[in-house]
Backbone as a printed PyTorch tensor [residue, N CA C, xyz], in Angstrom:
tensor([[[ 82.8020,  78.5530,   8.9910],
         [ 82.0610,  77.7310,   8.0770],
         [ 82.5820,  77.9840,   6.6730]],

        [[ 82.6550,  76.9330,   5.8840],
         [ 83.1490,  77.0070,   4.5170],
         [ 82.0890,  77.6580,   3.6420]],

        [[ 82.4680,  78.6130,   2.7590],
         [ 81.4630,  79.2700,   1.9120],
         [ 80.7720,  78.2870,   0.9730]],

        [[ 81.3900,  77.1750,   0.6310],
         [ 80.7610,  76.2180,  -0.2760],
         [ 79.6190,  75.4980,   0.4190]],

        [[ 79.7210,  75.3560,   1.7400],
         [ 78.6750,  74.6690,   2.4840],
         [ 77.5410,  75.5970,   2.8890]],

        [[ 77.6410,  76.8610,   2.5780],
         [ 76.6480,  77.8270,   3.0220],
         [ 75.2810,  77.5260,   2.4440]],

        [[ 75.2180,  77.0610,   1.2050],
         [ 73.9300,  76.7930,   0.5880],
         [ 73.3450,  75.4560,   0.9930]],

        [[ 74.1520,  74.5850,   1.5710],
         [ 73.6540,  73.2480,   1.9060],
         [ 73.4210,  73.0780,   3.3950]],

        [[ 73.5430,  74.1160,   4.1530],
         [ 73.3510,  74.0020,   5.5960],
         [ 71.8920,  73.6840,   5.8830]],

        [[ 71.6930,  72.7930,   6.8340],
         [ 70.3290,  72.4230,   7.1940],
         [ 70.1290,  72.7130,   8.6630]],

        [[ 68.9030,  72.8620,   9.0300],
         [ 68.6070,  73.0640,  10.4330],
         [ 68.6030,  71.7010,  11.1130]],

        [[ 68.7500,  71.6550,  12.4260],
         [ 68.8480,  70.3720,  13.1260],
         [ 67.6320,  69.4620,  12.9120]],

        [[ 66.4780,  69.9480,  12.6300],
         [ 65.2780,  69.1310,  12.4670],
         [ 65.1280,  68.5410,  11.0870]],

        [[ 65.8640,  69.0620,  10.1040],
         [ 65.7020,  68.5880,   8.7320],
         [ 66.7460,  67.5310,   8.4100]],

        [[ 66.3380,  66.5200,   7.6570],
         [ 67.3280,  65.5210,   7.2470],
         [ 68.2730,  66.1030,   6.2250]],

        [[ 69.4910,  65.6530,   6.2710],
         [ 70.4980,  66.1440,   5.3340],
         [ 70.4420,  65.3110,   4.0640]],

        [[ 70.4410,  65.9470,   2.9440],
         [ 70.4200,  65.2360,   1.6660],
         [ 71.8100,  64.6790,   1.4170]],

        [[ 71.8970,  63.3890,   1.1220],
         [ 73.2060,  62.7800,   0.8810],
         [ 73.5510,  62.8760,  -0.5890]],

        [[ 74.8440,  62.7450,  -0.8630],
         [ 75.3060,  62.8310,  -2.2390],
         [ 74.8000,  61.6350,  -3.0460]],

        [[ 74.7050,  60.4660,  -2.4000],
         [ 74.2010,  59.2890,  -3.1210],
         [ 72.8020,  58.9890,  -2.6260]],

        [[ 71.9050,  58.7240,  -3.5450],
         [ 70.5280,  58.4150,  -3.1610],
         [ 70.3770,  56.9060,  -2.9680]],

        [[ 69.2420,  56.4850,  -2.4640],
         [ 68.9760,  55.0630,  -2.2430],
         [ 68.9780,  54.3270,  -3.5780]],

        [[ 69.3660,  53.0300,  -3.5810],
         [ 69.3810,  52.2750,  -4.8240],
         [ 67.9680,  52.1380,  -5.3950]],

        [[ 67.8620,  51.9340,  -6.6670],
         [ 66.5340,  51.8130,  -7.2840],
         [ 65.8310,  50.5340,  -6.8070]],

        [[ 64.5140,  50.5430,  -6.9220],
         [ 63.6960,  49.4400,  -6.4370],
         [ 64.0470,  48.0960,  -7.0900]],

        [[ 64.2450,  47.9860,  -8.4060],
         [ 64.5910,  46.6760,  -8.9790],
         [ 65.8810,  46.0960,  -8.3970]],

        [[ 66.8420,  46.9450,  -8.1050],
         [ 68.0860,  46.4650,  -7.5110],
         [ 67.8250,  45.9450,  -6.1000]],

        [[ 66.9990,  46.6420,  -5.3320],
         [ 66.6560,  46.1930,  -3.9910],
         [ 65.9260,  44.8530,  -4.0170]],

        [[ 65.0140,  44.6900,  -4.9690],
         [ 64.2800,  43.4310,  -5.0900],
         [ 65.2350,  42.2960,  -5.4540]],

        [[ 66.1590,  42.5580,  -6.3550],
         [ 67.1400,  41.5420,  -6.7530],
         [ 68.0210,  41.1490,  -5.5680]],

        [[ 68.4880,  42.1340,  -4.8100],
         [ 69.3130,  41.8430,  -3.6460],
         [ 68.5270,  41.0580,  -2.5940]],

        [[ 67.2630,  41.4220,  -2.3980],
         [ 66.4250,  40.6990,  -1.4480],
         [ 66.2370,  39.2510,  -1.8950]],

        [[ 65.9780,  39.0430,  -3.1820],
         [ 65.7970,  37.7000,  -3.7150],
         [ 67.0740,  36.8550,  -3.5130]],

        [[ 68.2290,  37.4250,  -3.7980],
         [ 69.4830,  36.7080,  -3.6050],
         [ 69.7150,  36.3840,  -2.1330]],

        [[ 69.3620,  37.3040,  -1.2610],
         [ 69.4960,  37.0820,   0.1740],
         [ 68.5750,  35.9460,   0.6480]],

        [[ 67.3410,  35.9360,   0.1550],
         [ 66.3900,  34.8820,   0.5240],
         [ 66.8810,  33.5240,   0.0250]],

        [[ 67.3700,  33.4500,  -1.2060],
         [ 67.8740,  32.1910,  -1.7670],
         [ 69.0790,  31.7010,  -0.9570]],

        [[ 69.9960,  32.5840,  -0.6270],
         [ 71.1660,  32.1990,   0.1590],
         [ 70.7450,  31.6960,   1.5470]],

        [[ 69.7540,  32.3450,   2.1470],
         [ 69.2710,  31.9390,   3.4670],
         [ 68.6150,  30.5620,   3.4050]],

        [[ 67.7920,  30.3260,   2.3890],
         [ 67.1270,  29.0350,   2.2480],
         [ 68.1540,  27.9320,   2.0560]],

        [[ 69.1680,  28.1780,   1.2450],
         [ 70.2150,  27.1790,   1.0400],
         [ 70.9540,  26.9020,   2.3460]],

        [[ 71.2600,  27.9480,   3.0670],
         [ 72.0140,  27.8040,   4.3140],
         [ 71.2100,  27.0480,   5.3540]],

        [[ 69.9290,  27.3310,   5.4590],
         [ 69.1230,  26.7710,   6.5420],
         [ 68.4050,  25.4750,   6.1910]],

        [[ 68.3170,  25.1070,   4.9020],
         [ 67.6050,  23.8820,   4.5560],
         [ 68.4560,  22.9010,   3.7650]],

        [[ 69.0610,  23.3430,   2.6980],
         [ 69.7680,  22.4300,   1.8030],
         [ 71.0060,  21.8450,   2.4800]],

        [[ 71.8040,  22.6610,   3.1080],
         [ 73.0280,  22.1770,   3.7510],
         [ 72.7040,  21.2090,   4.8960]],

        [[ 71.7670,  21.5280,   5.8090],
         [ 71.4310,  20.5520,   6.8400],
         [ 70.8280,  19.2600,   6.2750]],

        [[ 70.0550,  19.3530,   5.1880],
         [ 69.4940,  18.1410,   4.5890],
         [ 70.5850,  17.2630,   3.9920]],

        [[ 71.6130,  17.8530,   3.4210],
         [ 72.7290,  17.0650,   2.9070],
         [ 73.4400,  16.3460,   4.0470]],

        [[ 73.6520,  17.0510,   5.1540],
         [ 74.2880,  16.4250,   6.3070],
         [ 73.4140,  15.3070,   6.8630]],

        [[ 72.1070,  15.5320,   6.9310],
         [ 71.1870,  14.5190,   7.4090],
         [ 71.1870,  13.3080,   6.4840]],

        [[ 71.2520,  13.5370,   5.1780],
         [ 71.3000,  12.4410,   4.2150],
         [ 72.5300,  11.5790,   4.4100]],

        [[ 73.6760,  12.1980,   4.6100],
         [ 74.9050,  11.4390,   4.8600],
         [ 74.7830,  10.6400,   6.1500]],

        [[ 74.2250,  11.2610,   7.1690],
         [ 74.0410,  10.5890,   8.4540],
         [ 73.1230,   9.3750,   8.3040]],

        [[ 72.0250,   9.5370,   7.5570],
         [ 71.0950,   8.4330,   7.3580],
         [ 71.7140,   7.3080,   6.5470]],

        [[ 72.4480,   7.6430,   5.4930],
         [ 73.0750,   6.6150,   4.6600],
         [ 74.0730,   5.8050,   5.4790]],

        [[ 74.9060,   6.4730,   6.2450],
         [ 75.8750,   5.7610,   7.0680],
         [ 75.1850,   4.9590,   8.1670]],

        [[ 74.1240,   5.4790,   8.7280],
         [ 73.3870,   4.7490,   9.7600],
         [ 72.7240,   3.4980,   9.2200]],

        [[ 72.1110,   3.6120,   8.0490],
         [ 71.4630,   2.4470,   7.4410],
         [ 72.5040,   1.4050,   7.0500]],

        [[ 73.6180,   1.8390,   6.4770],
         [ 74.6770,   0.9010,   6.1060],
         [ 75.2340,   0.1930,   7.3390]],

        [[ 75.4530,   0.9220,   8.4100],
         [ 75.9450,   0.3230,   9.6400],
         [ 74.9460,  -0.6550,  10.2350]],

        [[ 73.6600,  -0.3080,  10.1820],
         [ 72.6320,  -1.2080,  10.6970],
         [ 72.5780,  -2.5030,   9.9000]],

        [[ 72.6590,  -2.3840,   8.5930],
         [ 72.6450,  -3.5880,   7.7500],
         [ 73.8580,  -4.4710,   8.0290]],

        [[ 75.0190,  -3.8460,   8.1470],
         [ 76.2240,  -4.6350,   8.4280],
         [ 76.1400,  -5.3200,   9.7860]],

        [[ 75.6490,  -4.6180,  10.7970],
         [ 75.5010,  -5.2390,  12.1120],
         [ 74.4550,  -6.3540,  12.0850]],

        [[ 73.3770,  -6.1510,  11.3500],
         [ 72.3520,  -7.1900,  11.2400],
         [ 72.8800,  -8.4440,  10.5650]],

        [[ 73.5890,  -8.2580,   9.4490],
         [ 74.1680,  -9.4160,   8.7620],
         [ 75.2080, -10.1140,   9.6250]],

        [[ 75.9870,  -9.3290,  10.3570],
         [ 77.0030,  -9.9640,  11.2110],
         [ 76.3430, -10.7670,  12.3270]],

        [[ 75.2260, -10.2990,  12.8670],
         [ 74.5200, -11.0590,  13.9060],
         [ 73.9670, -12.3560,  13.3290]],

        [[ 73.4200, -12.2930,  12.1260],
         [ 72.9030, -13.5040,  11.4830],
         [ 74.0280, -14.5030,  11.2410]],

        [[ 75.1310, -14.0360,  10.6820],
         [ 76.2440, -14.9420,  10.4040],
         [ 76.8800, -15.4730,  11.6850]],

        [[ 76.9460, -14.6420,  12.7130],
         [ 77.4750, -15.0920,  14.0000],
         [ 76.5870, -16.1870,  14.5820]],

        [[ 75.2710, -15.9970,  14.5080],
         [ 74.3370, -17.0150,  14.9960],
         [ 74.4420, -18.3040,  14.2060]],

        [[ 74.5480, -18.1950,  12.8850],
         [ 74.6870, -19.4020,  12.0610],
         [ 75.9940, -20.1260,  12.3720]],

        [[ 77.0640, -19.3820,  12.5750],
         [ 78.3590, -19.9930,  12.8900],
         [ 78.2980, -20.6860,  14.2470]],

        [[ 77.6590, -20.0550,  15.2160],
         [ 77.5160, -20.6760,  16.5290],
         [ 76.6770, -21.9440,  16.4610]],

        [[ 75.6000, -21.8930,  15.6990],
         [ 74.7490, -23.0680,  15.5430],
         [ 75.5040, -24.2070,  14.8780]],

        [[ 76.2120, -23.8900,  13.8300],
         [ 76.9870, -24.9190,  13.1160],
         [ 78.0690, -25.5130,  14.0280]],

        [[ 78.7170, -24.6630,  14.8040],
         [ 79.7490, -25.1560,  15.7280],
         [ 79.1380, -26.0690,  16.7860]],

        [[ 77.9800, -25.7050,  17.3320],
         [ 77.3390, -26.5520,  18.3390],
         [ 76.8910, -27.8850,  17.7440]],

        [[ 76.4360, -27.8760,  16.5060],
         [ 75.9510, -29.1040,  15.8950],
         [ 77.0850, -30.0460,  15.4970]],

        [[ 78.2310, -29.5090,  15.1110],
         [ 79.2990, -30.3710,  14.6080],
         [ 80.3820, -30.6610,  15.6410]],

        [[ 80.6750, -29.7340,  16.5010],
         [ 81.8150, -29.8910,  17.4090],
         [ 81.4740, -30.5550,  18.7350]],

        [[ 80.2110, -30.7710,  19.0190],
         [ 79.8540, -31.3700,  20.3060],
         [ 79.6480, -32.8790,  20.2170]],

        [[ 79.8990, -33.4500,  19.0780],
         [ 79.7700, -34.9070,  18.9190],
         [ 78.3300, -35.3540,  19.0280]],

        [[ 78.0770, -36.3140,  19.9020],
         [ 76.7270, -36.8710,  20.0510],
         [ 75.9280, -36.2170,  21.1700]],

        [[ 76.4140, -35.1160,  21.7040],
         [ 75.7390, -34.4750,  22.8340],
         [ 74.3420, -33.9990,  22.4580]],

        [[ 74.2040, -33.3850,  21.3200],
         [ 72.9150, -32.8220,  20.9100],
         [ 72.3010, -33.6460,  19.7810]],

        [[ 72.0160, -34.8950,  20.0550],
         [ 71.3600, -35.7600,  19.0720],
         [ 70.0480, -36.2560,  19.6470]],

        [[ 69.2330, -36.8060,  18.8090],
         [ 67.9210, -37.3640,  19.1590],
         [ 67.0570, -36.3640,  19.9110]],

        [[ 66.8070, -36.5990,  21.1800],
         [ 65.8900, -35.7420,  21.9450],
         [ 66.4660, -34.3470,  22.2240]],

        [[ 67.7540, -34.1900,  22.1070],
         [ 68.3950, -32.9010,  22.3800],
         [ 68.7700, -32.1550,  21.1010]],

        [[ 68.2380, -32.5260,  19.9810],
         [ 68.6060, -31.8710,  18.7190],
         [ 68.1360, -30.4170,  18.6640]],

        [[ 67.1810, -30.0550,  19.4900],
         [ 66.6770, -28.6820,  19.5360],
         [ 67.5830, -27.7640,  20.3510]],

        [[ 68.4140, -28.3140,  21.2190],
         [ 69.2020, -27.5150,  22.1670],
         [ 70.1410, -26.5050,  21.4910]],

        [[ 70.8540, -26.8540,  20.4110],
         [ 71.7090, -25.8270,  19.7910],
         [ 70.9290, -24.6050,  19.3060]],

        [[ 69.7300, -24.8370,  18.8050],
         [ 68.8940, -23.7130,  18.3540],
         [ 68.5120, -22.8230,  19.5370]],

        [[ 68.1400, -23.4450,  20.6480],
         [ 67.7890, -22.6730,  21.8390],
         [ 68.9750, -21.9110,  22.4030]],

        [[ 70.1360, -22.5580,  22.4220],
         [ 71.3400, -21.9000,  22.9470],
         [ 71.6980, -20.6830,  22.0970]],

        [[ 71.6610, -20.8420,  20.7820],
         [ 71.9900, -19.7260,  19.8890],
         [ 70.9470, -18.6180,  20.0180]],

        [[ 69.6710, -18.9910,  20.1270],
         [ 68.6160, -17.9980,  20.2780],
         [ 68.8080, -17.1760,  21.5490]],

        [[ 69.0790, -17.8470,  22.6540],
         [ 69.2990, -17.1490,  23.9350],
         [ 70.5510, -16.2750,  23.8480]],

        [[ 71.5960, -16.7870,  23.2030],
         [ 72.8220, -15.9900,  23.0350],
         [ 72.5820, -14.7270,  22.2360]],

        [[ 71.8010, -14.8470,  21.1590],
         [ 71.4890, -13.6570,  20.3600],
         [ 70.6120, -12.6780,  21.1300]],

        [[ 69.6840, -13.1940,  21.9190],
         [ 68.8610, -12.3080,  22.7550],
         [ 69.7080, -11.5710,  23.7850]],

        [[ 70.6560, -12.2730,  24.3920],
         [ 71.5410, -11.6160,  25.3540],
         [ 72.3840, -10.5300,  24.6750]],

        [[ 72.8890, -10.8310,  23.4860],
         [ 73.6540,  -9.8250,  22.7420],
         [ 72.8180,  -8.6000,  22.4130]],

        [[ 71.5540,  -8.8310,  22.0180],
         [ 70.6480,  -7.7140,  21.7210],
         [ 70.3600,  -6.8990,  22.9790]],

        [[ 70.1450,  -7.5760,  24.1080],
         [ 69.8610,  -6.8670,  25.3560],
         [ 71.0570,  -6.0230,  25.7990]],

        [[ 72.2510,  -6.5730,  25.6650],
         [ 73.4540,  -5.8170,  26.0360],
         [ 73.6100,  -4.5910,  25.1330]],

        [[ 73.3610,  -4.7740,  23.8460],
         [ 73.4480,  -3.6370,  22.9120],
         [ 72.4160,  -2.5820,  23.2480]],

        [[ 71.2070,  -3.0030,  23.5890],
         [ 70.1350,  -2.0690,  23.9090],
         [ 70.4690,  -1.2750,  25.1730]],

        [[ 71.0040,  -1.9520,  26.1720],
         [ 71.3830,  -1.2650,  27.4080],
         [ 72.5230,  -0.2790,  27.1600]],

        [[ 73.5060,  -0.6760,  26.3700],
         [ 74.6290,   0.2140,  26.0740],
         [ 74.1430,   1.4390,  25.3120]],

        [[ 73.2080,   1.2490,  24.4090],
         [ 72.6400,   2.3630,  23.6440],
         [ 71.9190,   3.3290,  24.5730]],

        [[ 71.1550,   2.7960,  25.5230],
         [ 70.4510,   3.6390,  26.4730],
         [ 71.3940,   4.4040,  27.3780]],

        [[ 72.4880,   3.7730,  27.7840],
         [ 73.4670,   4.4540,  28.6360],
         [ 74.1410,   5.5850,  27.8730]],

        [[ 74.4150,   5.3880,  26.6000],
         [ 75.0260,   6.4570,  25.7980],
         [ 74.0800,   7.6170,  25.6160]],

        [[ 72.8000,   7.3390,  25.4660],
         [ 71.8210,   8.4160,  25.3190],
         [ 71.6990,   9.2440,  26.5910]],

        [[ 71.7530,   8.5850,  27.7440],
         [ 71.6450,   9.3060,  29.0150],
         [ 72.8480,  10.2100,  29.2280]],

        [[ 74.0460,   9.7650,  28.8000],
         [ 75.2510,  10.5700,  28.9590],
         [ 75.2130,  11.7970,  28.0510]],

        [[ 74.6220,  11.6630,  26.8620],
         [ 74.6490,  12.7690,  25.9080],
         [ 73.6310,  13.8460,  26.2430]],

        [[ 72.6450,  13.5550,  27.0860],
         [ 71.6420,  14.5820,  27.4000],
         [ 71.9670,  15.3470,  28.6310]]])
């Protein structure tokens, strides 16, 4: 045993005094506060930013698809009214509206089914 360690020897039941003591309480509180702030940012702010981007892109895509369906329906209606000659006149003037309405309903149903199939695959 080293003679310098003779005065610092401890028995197995006693804790050994370390050269460096625990940090002061204000430093511990500051470190805890910084840790809590970093955790809150990691677990709330970052996911909310990602969710915000997802929502913005989803809303923009929905609006674009909605406008395209409206314009597609109007184009189909205009084509049926002008390109079919006298087929849809007088008593049949309502038919282009019905045809376009049924076509849009079929498109919506196909989209809804495709959406449901994608959801089943992802789960």
